[in-house]
C-alpha angles and dihedrals in degrees: 000000000000120000132181091253094058111101113238134182086231093058120071111250089235087067097050112117089207095040094108093056119106120278113276124240094249092049091050093049094047092046091053089052092048093046091051091050090049090050092241130133112205132146116246097178097102098043123117122229090259094048090048092051092050091048091049091054092050093046093047089057091046095049098036093243095119125118096252 
């Protein structure tokens, strides 16, 4: 079941109801992998879900790990 408070790649992160919640474990792990591949050292501990999602998209493009 899809609800309006479920984050989706199709919905801008600014519109996520849960976007201000703390970064999830899987987001944190994947971001650390992407940052390592990009040769960057940044802390992700204080990011929100929405910030993490935006950062993941940018790093996927930078590292070539994106969907397209």
